[in-house]
Backbone as CSV, one residue per row, in Angstrom:
resi,resn,N_x,N_y,N_z,CA_x,CA_y,CA_z,C_x,C_y,C_z
1,MET,11.233,-9.992,-3.826,10.154,-10.392,-2.955,8.817,-10.019,-3.592
2,SER,7.787,-10.674,-3.176,6.444,-10.437,-3.694,5.592,-9.656,-2.697
3,LEU,4.563,-9.019,-3.233,3.567,-8.390,-2.377,2.832,-9.484,-1.614
4,GLN,2.370,-9.163,-0.405,1.568,-10.100,0.383,0.176,-9.493,0.556
5,PHE,-0.850,-10.285,0.271,-2.235,-9.820,0.344,-2.987,-10.575,1.432
6,PHE,-3.767,-9.822,2.221,-4.577,-10.394,3.287,-6.003,-9.883,3.123
7,SER,-6.847,-10.702,2.501,-8.233,-10.327,2.231,-9.057,-10.362,3.519
8,GLY,-9.896,-9.335,3.729,-10.744,-9.298,4.923,-9.949,-9.290,6.217
9,PHE,-8.817,-8.616,6.227,-7.905,-8.629,7.375,-8.465,-7.902,8.598
10,PHE,-9.252,-6.836,8.371,-9.764,-6.054,9.499,-11.196,-5.598,9.245
11,LYS,-11.871,-5.246,10.339,-13.250,-4.773,10.260,-13.419,-3.349,10.787
12,SER,-12.411,-2.817,11.492,-12.550,-1.489,12.080,-11.189,-0.783,12.125
13,PRO,-11.221,0.552,12.207,-9.963,1.295,12.347,-9.180,0.892,13.593
14,SER,-9.877,0.532,14.673,-9.147,0.140,15.890,-8.350,-1.146,15.660
15,GLU,-8.876,-2.064,14.858,-8.117,-3.288,14.536,-6.862,-2.934,13.724
16,VAL,-6.989,-1.955,12.822,-5.824,-1.511,12.048,-4.772,-0.943,12.990
17,LEU,-5.184,-0.060,13.890,-4.224,0.561,14.800,-3.587,-0.460,15.740
18,ASP,-4.331,-1.476,16.142,-3.743,-2.554,16.949,-2.655,-3.277,16.161
19,ASP,-2.915,-3.524,14.871,-1.916,-4.199,14.030,-0.696,-3.306,13.823
20,VAL,-0.934,-2.016,13.601,0.169,-1.060,13.442,1.056,-1.086,14.690
21,LYS,0.441,-1.041,15.861,1.201,-1.095,17.120,1.983,-2.392,17.242
22,SER,1.344,-3.515,16.917,2.020,-4.811,17.072,3.210,-4.946,16.127
23,ASN,3.171,-4.233,14.998,4.288,-4.264,14.048,5.325,-3.188,14.326
24,LYS,5.054,-2.356,15.346,5.968,-1.262,15.716,6.232,-0.343,14.536
25,THR,5.152,0.003,13.830,5.246,0.901,12.694,4.517,2.204,13.005
26,TRP,4.604,3.165,12.086,4.016,4.493,12.242,2.910,4.675,11.207
27,PRO,1.668,5.003,11.647,0.565,5.145,10.701,0.450,6.548,10.112
28,THR,-0.039,6.604,8.893,-0.406,7.864,8.255,-1.547,7.569,7.292
29,THR,-2.356,8.565,7.005,-3.465,8.391,6.072,-3.040,8.874,4.697
30,PHE,-3.437,8.141,3.687,-3.133,8.513,2.303,-4.388,8.291,1.470
31,VAL,-4.733,9.264,0.636,-5.889,9.150,-0.241,-5.402,9.168,-1.682
32,SER,-5.759,8.132,-2.414,-5.422,8.023,-3.827,-6.664,8.401,-4.626
33,GLY,-6.587,9.489,-5.369,-7.727,9.959,-6.143,-7.887,9.217,-7.456
34,PRO,-8.913,9.596,-8.225,-9.169,8.920,-9.504,-7.930,8.934,-10.403
35,SER,-7.620,7.784,-10.978,-6.479,7.695,-11.898,-6.616,6.451,-12.762
36,GLU,-5.858,6.427,-13.815,-5.792,5.266,-14.701,-4.779,4.249,-14.205
37,GLY,-4.209,4.509,-13.041,-3.217,3.604,-12.460,-1.848,4.244,-12.466
38,LEU,-0.990,3.734,-11.606,0.366,4.259,-11.478,1.355,3.411,-12.263
39,PRO,2.486,4.003,-12.634,3.536,3.205,-13.272,4.196,2.289,-12.245
40,VAL,4.827,1.261,-12.720,5.575,0.356,-11.837,6.686,1.161,-11.161
41,HIS,6.833,0.954,-9.851,7.816,1.690,-9.057,8.166,0.881,-7.810
42,TRP,9.052,1.430,-6.982,9.397,0.813,-5.711,9.595,1.904,-4.659
43,HIS,9.568,1.493,-3.384,9.784,2.403,-2.259,10.976,1.904,-1.441
44,SER,11.637,2.824,-0.767,12.813,2.476,0.043,12.457,1.648,1.270
45,ASP,11.264,1.890,1.833,10.853,1.214,3.060,9.718,0.232,2.803
46,GLU,9.620,-0.781,3.662,8.455,-1.663,3.627,7.222,-0.848,4.006
47,VAL,6.102,-1.095,3.321,4.854,-0.389,3.586,3.754,-1.408,3.854
48,HIS,3.028,-1.208,4.948,1.819,-1.989,5.216,0.665,-1.077,4.843
49,ALA,-0.153,-1.488,3.886,-1.263,-0.669,3.395,-2.585,-1.318,3.779
50,TYR,-3.395,-0.583,4.518,-4.713,-1.044,4.944,-5.744,-0.275,4.128
51,ILE,-6.569,-0.978,3.365,-7.582,-0.331,2.534,-8.781,-0.002,3.417
52,MET,-8.989,1.290,3.664,-10.073,1.741,4.538,-11.366,1.981,3.759
53,GLU,-11.216,2.400,2.496,-12.378,2.748,1.674,-11.968,2.628,0.206
54,GLY,-12.892,2.180,-0.622,-12.645,2.119,-2.057,-12.131,0.765,-2.510
55,GLU,-11.778,0.725,-3.801,-11.242,-0.509,-4.382,-10.336,-0.193,-5.550
56,THR,-9.386,-1.062,-5.764,-8.444,-0.972,-6.869,-7.812,-2.351,-7.017
57,ASP,-6.676,-2.410,-7.677,-5.885,-3.639,-7.701,-4.422,-3.244,-7.617
58,PHE,-3.595,-4.227,-7.322,-2.161,-3.991,-7.289,-1.463,-4.971,-8.219
59,PHE,-0.536,-4.434,-9.005,0.286,-5.248,-9.887,1.577,-5.580,-9.149
60,ASP,1.944,-6.859,-9.162,3.179,-7.342,-8.545,4.105,-7.772,-9.675
61,GLU,5.175,-7.036,-9.874,6.127,-7.308,-10.963,6.741,-8.700,-10.822
62,THR,6.961,-9.158,-9.588,7.588,-10.461,-9.354,6.746,-11.604,-9.924
63,THR,5.439,-11.545,-9.700,4.548,-12.619,-10.151,3.880,-12.313,-11.486
64,GLY,3.858,-11.024,-11.855,3.176,-10.620,-13.084,1.660,-10.589,-12.937
65,LYS,1.163,-10.657,-11.709,-0.288,-10.708,-11.467,-0.820,-9.402,-10.921
66,ARG,-2.109,-9.159,-11.218,-2.876,-8.062,-10.616,-3.841,-8.690,-9.618
67,THR,-3.869,-8.150,-8.403,-4.749,-8.669,-7.355,-5.707,-7.567,-6.931
68,PRO,-7.034,-7.818,-7.033,-7.999,-6.811,-6.583,-7.985,-6.678,-5.063
69,VAL,-8.164,-5.432,-4.587,-8.234,-5.158,-3.159,-9.404,-4.215,-2.894
70,THR,-9.967,-4.328,-1.690,-11.104,-3.515,-1.294,-11.035,-3.253,0.206
71,ALA,-11.959,-2.444,0.708,-11.971,-2.096,2.127,-11.915,-3.357,2.994
72,GLY,-11.043,-3.313,4.007,-10.850,-4.453,4.905,-9.614,-5.279,4.575
73,ASP,-9.010,-5.025,3.419,-7.824,-5.790,3.006,-6.534,-5.103,3.468
74,LYS,-5.489,-5.905,3.611,-4.157,-5.409,3.943,-3.180,-5.913,2.893
75,ILE,-2.237,-5.048,2.540,-1.171,-5.404,1.603,0.154,-5.071,2.269
76,ILE,1.106,-5.982,2.177,2.471,-5.669,2.605,3.316,-5.556,1.342
77,VAL,3.936,-4.383,1.194,4.823,-4.119,0.064,6.243,-4.089,0.619
78,PRO,7.009,-5.162,0.408,8.384,-5.165,0.906,9.211,-4.043,0.271
79,ALA,10.189,-3.544,0.996,11.083,-2.518,0.465,11.684,-2.984,-0.856
80,ARG,11.811,-2.059,-1.784,12.477,-2.291,-3.075,11.772,-3.338,-3.936
81,THR,10.456,-3.482,-3.775,9.674,-4.438,-4.562,8.893,-3.682,-5.628
82,LEU,9.081,-4.056,-6.880,8.391,-3.398,-7.988,6.906,-3.741,-7.963
83,HIS,6.066,-2.691,-8.019,4.614,-2.855,-7.939,3.939,-1.609,-8.514
84,ALA,2.605,-1.666,-8.647,1.849,-0.499,-9.101,0.400,-0.616,-8.665
85,GLU,-0.161,0.488,-8.184,-1.593,0.561,-7.899,-2.321,0.649,-9.237
86,GLY,-3.468,-0.037,-9.342,-4.243,-0.039,-10.577,-5.198,1.141,-10.663
87,VAL,-6.179,1.011,-11.529,-7.177,2.055,-11.764,-7.942,2.367,-10.477
88,VAL,-8.131,3.654,-10.216,-8.960,4.115,-9.100,-10.104,4.914,-9.716
89,LYS,-11.325,4.404,-9.574,-12.489,5.076,-10.173,-12.890,6.320,-9.395
90,ASP,-12.962,6.257,-8.080,-13.368,7.386,-7.259,-12.209,7.792,-6.357
91,ARG,-11.976,7.017,-5.323,-10.821,7.217,-4.452,-10.606,5.965,-3.626
92,VAL,-9.381,5.809,-3.160,-9.043,4.747,-2.220,-8.387,5.423,-1.026
93,VAL,-8.912,5.126,0.161,-8.360,5.680,1.393,-7.565,4.566,2.073
94,TYR,-6.324,4.874,2.367,-5.417,3.925,3.005,-4.983,4.446,4.371
95,ILE,-4.722,3.540,5.296,-3.811,3.831,6.392,-2.541,3.090,6.007
96,LEU,-1.461,3.843,5.901,-0.165,3.264,5.566,0.675,3.218,6.828
97,ALA,1.309,2.099,7.074,2.182,1.949,8.234,3.613,1.778,7.742
98,LEU,4.480,2.630,8.263,5.879,2.672,7.838,6.795,2.390,9.022
99,PRO,8.019,1.941,8.761,8.926,1.604,9.868,9.420,2.818,10.657
100,GLN,9.268,4.024,10.100,9.706,5.236,10.791,8.826,6.407,10.366
101,PRO,8.689,7.418,11.221,7.900,8.585,10.820,8.685,9.396,9.787
102,LEU,8.011,9.778,8.716,8.654,10.542,7.647,7.788,11.732,7.265
103,ALA,8.393,12.772,6.753,7.657,13.924,6.243,6.809,13.494,5.047
104,ALA,5.698,14.191,4.846,4.753,13.822,3.785,5.405,13.739,2.411
105,ASP,6.374,14.595,2.118,7.006,14.574,0.793,8.008,13.438,0.622
106,LYS,8.292,12.711,1.691,9.262,11.617,1.606,8.662,10.238,1.853
107,PHE,7.480,10.162,2.511,7.006,8.855,2.976,6.595,7.920,1.860
108,LEU,6.272,8.427,0.692,5.914,7.521,-0.401,6.674,7.884,-1.673
109,ALA,7.919,8.220,-1.541,8.721,8.534,-2.724,8.716,7.322,-3.654
110,MET,8.330,7.565,-4.916,8.269,6.477,-5.911,9.563,6.497,-6.713
111,HIS,10.254,5.356,-6.725,11.500,5.231,-7.470,11.269,4.454,-8.759
112,GLU,11.915,4.882,-9.825,11.808,4.232,-11.136,12.402,2.829,-11.093
113,PRO,11.824,1.892,-11.876,12.347,0.515,-11.888,13.832,0.420,-12.208
114,ASP,14.328,1.273,-13.113,15.734,1.167,-13.509,16.703,1.704,-12.460
115,THR,16.184,2.212,-11.328,17.058,2.675,-10.247,17.134,1.668,-9.099
116,LEU,16.550,0.508,-9.318,16.526,-0.526,-8.278,17.873,-1.173,-8.127
Protein backbone atom coordinates (compact mmCIF):
# COMPACT_ATOMS: atom_id res chain seq x y z
CA MET A 1 0.00 0.00 0.00
CA SER A 2 1.05 3.60 -0.50
CA LEU A 3 1.13 6.57 1.83
CA GLN A 4 -1.87 8.90 1.48
CA PHE A 5 -1.28 12.67 1.58
CA PHE A 6 -3.89 15.34 2.32
CA SER A 7 -2.52 18.85 1.78
CA GLY A 8 -4.16 21.63 3.83
CA PHE A 9 -6.34 19.08 5.63
CA PHE A 10 -6.85 21.12 8.82
CA LYS A 11 -6.55 24.64 10.19
CA SER A 12 -6.75 24.09 13.97
CA PRO A 13 -6.02 21.49 16.66
CA SER A 14 -9.77 21.11 17.25
CA GLU A 15 -10.23 20.00 13.62
CA VAL A 16 -7.48 17.40 14.16
CA LEU A 17 -9.16 16.08 17.30
CA ASP A 18 -12.52 15.92 15.51
CA ASP A 19 -10.89 13.80 12.79
CA VAL A 20 -9.18 11.60 15.39
CA LYS A 21 -12.56 10.99 17.06
CA SER A 22 -14.29 10.25 13.75
CA ASN A 23 -11.62 7.64 12.95
CA LYS A 24 -11.92 6.10 16.43
CA THR A 25 -8.19 6.43 16.97
CA TRP A 26 -6.03 7.53 19.93
CA PRO A 27 -3.99 10.77 19.70
CA THR A 28 -0.49 11.40 20.98
CA THR A 29 2.02 14.17 20.37
CA PHE A 30 5.38 13.41 18.78
CA VAL A 31 8.22 15.85 18.11
CA SER A 32 10.83 15.00 15.50
CA GLY A 33 14.01 16.98 16.10
CA PRO A 34 16.68 18.05 13.61
CA SER A 35 17.94 15.13 11.53
CA GLU A 36 19.25 14.18 8.12
CA GLY A 37 16.23 11.91 7.74
CA LEU A 38 15.26 8.45 8.88
CA PRO A 39 16.02 5.12 7.24
CA VAL A 40 13.23 3.31 5.42
CA HIS A 41 11.13 1.38 7.94
CA TRP A 42 7.59 0.21 8.72
CA HIS A 43 5.21 0.19 11.71
CA SER A 44 2.87 -2.56 12.92
CA ASP A 45 -0.15 -0.24 13.09
CA GLU A 46 -1.69 2.26 10.70
CA VAL A 47 -0.67 5.81 11.70
CA HIS A 48 -2.50 9.04 10.90
CA ALA A 49 0.05 11.87 11.15
CA TYR A 50 -1.11 15.48 11.40
CA ILE A 51 1.66 18.04 10.85
CA MET A 52 1.10 20.70 13.52
CA GLU A 53 4.35 22.64 13.05
CA GLY A 54 7.40 22.49 10.79
CA GLU A 55 8.11 20.89 7.45
CA THR A 56 9.79 17.83 6.01
CA ASP A 57 9.04 15.25 3.34
CA PHE A 58 8.10 11.61 3.34
CA PHE A 59 9.56 8.91 1.12
CA ASP A 60 7.10 6.23 -0.04
CA GLU A 61 8.93 3.02 -1.00
CA THR A 62 5.92 1.82 -3.04
CA THR A 63 5.98 4.79 -5.42
CA GLY A 64 9.63 5.78 -5.01
CA LYS A 65 8.55 9.41 -4.48
CA ARG A 66 9.28 12.02 -1.82
CA THR A 67 6.33 14.26 -0.95
CA PRO A 68 6.85 17.54 0.94
CA VAL A 69 4.59 18.13 3.96
CA THR A 70 4.00 21.16 6.17
CA ALA A 71 1.71 22.39 8.95
CA GLY A 72 -1.94 21.64 8.14
CA ASP A 73 -1.20 18.44 6.19
CA LYS A 74 -2.26 14.90 7.08
CA ILE A 75 -0.52 11.67 6.12
CA ILE A 76 -1.93 8.17 6.46
CA VAL A 77 0.76 5.51 6.78
CA PRO A 78 -0.85 2.09 6.35
CA ALA A 79 0.43 -0.69 8.60
CA ARG A 80 3.51 -2.49 7.25
CA THR A 81 4.17 0.17 4.57
CA LEU A 82 7.81 1.03 3.90
CA HIS A 83 8.44 4.78 4.28
CA ALA A 84 10.84 7.35 5.77
CA GLU A 85 10.64 10.88 7.14
CA GLY A 86 13.03 13.22 5.30
CA VAL A 87 15.35 15.95 6.54
CA VAL A 88 14.12 17.99 9.52
CA LYS A 89 15.90 21.35 9.77
CA ASP A 90 14.46 22.51 13.12
CA ARG A 91 11.62 20.30 14.32
CA VAL A 92 8.33 18.84 13.18
CA VAL A 93 5.48 18.56 15.67
CA TYR A 94 2.93 15.85 14.93
CA ILE A 95 -0.29 14.65 16.43
CA LEU A 96 -0.22 10.94 15.68
CA ALA A 97 -3.43 8.94 15.79
CA LEU A 98 -3.16 5.21 16.38
CA PRO A 99 -5.78 2.44 16.45
CA GLN A 100 -5.04 1.69 20.13
CA PRO A 101 -3.35 3.42 23.06
CA LEU A 102 0.26 2.27 23.40
CA ALA A 103 3.14 3.03 25.75
CA ALA A 104 5.59 5.64 24.45
CA ASP A 105 8.33 3.05 23.85
CA LYS A 106 6.02 0.96 21.65
CA PHE A 107 3.81 3.41 19.73
CA LEU A 108 6.32 4.14 16.98
CA ALA A 109 8.52 1.06 16.93
CA MET A 110 10.46 1.19 13.64
CA HIS A 111 10.92 -2.17 11.94
CA GLU A 112 13.67 -2.88 9.40
CA PRO A 113 12.60 -3.42 5.76
CA ASP A 114 13.95 -6.98 5.73
CA THR A 115 11.60 -7.96 8.59
CA LEU A 116 8.47 -7.14 6.61
